[in-house]
C-alpha positions, 0 to 999 in steps of 0.5 A: 207623422200621421195626425189623428183626423179629429185632432187634425180638424181641431187644429185646423179650426184653431188655425182659422180662429187665429186668422179671423181677428186679422180679417175682422180687424179691431179699430178698423171700421173701414176694413169691417165695412169692406168685409160686409160689402164684399159679402153683399156683392158675393150674394148678389153675384150668386143670385144673378148667376142662378137666375141666368139659366132661367133667362136662357130657358125662357128664350129657348121656349120663346123660340120653340113656340112654347112660351105662355100667351105669346103672339107670333110677332112677339115670339119672332122679334121682341121676346127672344131679343129682349131675353137674349139681351137680358141673358147677356146683361145678367152674365156681365153683371155676375162677372162685374159683381164678382170683380167688384167683390174682389176689388172691395176685399183685396185691401182686407186680405192684403192687410191681414197678410201684412199684419200676420207676417209682421206679427210673425217677424216681431215674434221671431225677434222676441224668441230666445237665443235658444230657439234660434240656435236650435231652429234651422233658418232655411227651414224656418223661412220656408215654413213662414213663406208657405204659411203666408202663401197659405193665408193668401190661398185660403182668403181667395178661395175659401171666401170666394169659391167655397162659400159661394159654391155652397150658397149656389148648391143650396139655391139650385137644389131648392130650385130643383125641388120646387120646379121639378120635384123631389126625385130631381133634388134627391138625385142631385143631392146624392150625387153632390154628397158622393162627390164631396165624400169621395173628394174629402176621403181621397184628399185626406189620404193624399195629404200624407204625400203632400206632407212628405213633399213639404218635409223633404222640401224643407230639409232640402232647402235647409241643407242648401242654405246651410251649405251656402252659408258655410261656403268657405268651410266647404271649400276648405275641405273640398267637399263640394261633391259631398254637399251636392250628394247630400242635397241630391238625396233630399231632392230624390226623396222629394221626387219620390213623394211628388210622383206618388202625389201626382199618381194619387191626384190622377185617381182623384180626378178620374173618380170625380169625373165619373161621379159627376157624369153619372149624376148628370146623365141620370138627371138629364134622362129624367128631364128628357122623359119629362119632355117626351111626356109633355110635362116639361118644355124644351126650355126646361130641359135646357134649364136642368142641364144649365143648372147642373153644369152650373153646380158641377163646374165649380164642384170640379174645381172644388176638388183642387180647392179643398185639397189646397185649402187643407194643405194651406191650413196645414202650412198655416198651422205650422206658422201659427205654431211658431207664433204661439211658441213662448220665449224662454226669456220674458219680461216680468209682468211689472218690468220697469225700464233700467235706470243707469246711474253709473253702470255698476255690474254685480254677479252674486252666486250665479249658477247657470246650465244649458241643460240640467245635466251640464252646469256651466257656471258654479256659483260665481260672484264678482263686482264691476264698479261703475266706470271700471274695467274687469277682464275675464280670461280662461281656457276655451269652454270655461264659461267666459262667453256665457257670462256675457250672454247672461248679462245681455239676458239671452238666457236666465240663470238657474240661481243667484242674482245679476244686477246693474246699479242694484237693479236685478236684470230679471226684473227690468225690461229687456229692451231697456237693458240691452239699450244700455249695453254695447257688445262687440262679439267674437263672431261678427256678422254683418248685414248684406248692405253697405259699410255705412249701413252696418256702422249706422245700425248701432244708432239708425238716427245717427248723422253721417258725421257721427258715423264717420267719427265712430269709424275713426275711433275704430281705426277703419275710416282710412280703409273705407275712404280708400275703397272705390265706393267708400262708405257705400261699399257692399260688404256681401252676405254676412260680410264675406267681402271684408277680412276678419279684422275689417269686419271686427272694426266695423262691429267696433265702430257700430258699438261706439256709435251706440254710445252705451253705458256698459261696454262688453267686449267678447274676444273683440280683437280675436280676428286682428293681427298684433299691429292692428290689435295694438291700434284698436286697444288704444281706441278701446282705452279711449272709449272705455273712459267713464264706462263700465267695461267687461272684457272677455279675452283669450289674449292676455296682452289685451287685458293688462290694464284692467282694474281686475282680472278674473281667471275662469276655469270650468265655471269657477273663478279660481284667481282674481286680481290685477295683472301684476298681482296674478303674475306674482301669484304664479298660478294659472294666469301666470302660466297662461301669460308665459305660454302666450309670451313664448308664442308671441316671441316665436312669431316675432322671430319668424317675422324677422326671418321672413323680412330678412 
């Protein structure tokens, strides 16, 4: 997508403005002092650097006998020696002040990068579930990675390359005008303007190739990560070659863009070299004629050459820096776009912490839709009294899990009210709401760490004894204790080293450790075999005592003891009552129960035949 230049520049300036507060950090006088000190050192280094060629010029004049009022002895011994020593000392001081500048500023730059990365990380966790479901993780991680790298480049080169170079150009151009006349300053100025214009024009033209490279790099990375995260699925369908082909296609597009980018870089470098060489030759010819005419000394001719080289050397590097700064600004802009993305679900301006007295949950005439043309819930109403257990059952796609996401406030409802102990959840702080709800999800994802870490994640400050007690309640302590590394066993990425049932029990232990007032079980035993399910069910009954519990289930055998069962169909509650009431009703629930019983009996018979 091509971006209009004015809009692009506006976006770049906006990005720079977003960066400035991190550099001039509020409440950090020490960092502000470092910024001022670094700028002073920068100016001092450039002033000394510009004076260095004058020392060299005086030394040349002294050695060629063209100095003013010098005795032969001074000419041969004192003056050249002192000037050469001063020349060497000045060069060392220029380097020293430059290094001191970097040393003083490094803490400012690293602090800014740390704060920006932290702000981005925190903001990503504040964004809604909808954002994370629509955004590919691999592409997002690459955007953030390039953005932080762009900030590092911008700080190092814009502050300590572009600004010093511009200051040096200003100083040397003024020297040319004062020391050698307007013609020298005019030729130098025209050459510099031509160089900068050519660099900017060609670099802007080249950026479309860099953008395409970035886009293809992001797509290739997303495909690779997506494929590796779905490793088992790839194996199930033996699609390794298909995945490799998709990845190779993305790499091929990246390769094509990279080739075009390199060819355009060659054009840029040749053009820059030509402009610099033309300017250098013209000014040196003028200076040589001045020497022939007796207006300039040999030292002044050398001074002209030294000053020109001093300008052109950083300018030659400026082409690369300008190009990379433009790219860095583009990368940073994408990252700041993520930071500026608003969350769909926000705390109200006057949001107060949720105060749980009993944990009574109420849904009143709740309507919800993911998209305007696809309504999921149609005005459902139910109450879960404090300390009671309510189950929600129904076919896949009926809207069961949507109810759990609404209660946890991953989404806001279209209309109706959801309250806990009479408090509308849309008016309380999300953090306080989620602290009071413990969730055991259907699809358990574990961190790539130890079993102990994953259980303790429910309450990071919990002791080792509390972690093990939670594991016992979840019927996983004996299994973990039998592992070679015990609780220090690594579970692998997303918990791949554990079976589905083992992962689920770790998730149950994690929620038990959280000790919430409200328990939400979303198909919590779906990955367990019948025997383990019965064992876990006993643990659930124990930990549900005194807690408001909402059970979302497909297996009806897990909800027999619920105080009330809601039967959901196409976003509507079509039946409600106890297990016995619903069986007596002979409706949808009774039909579901009959089908599941037939399946269970068939599995039992099959098991008996296998064991026989």
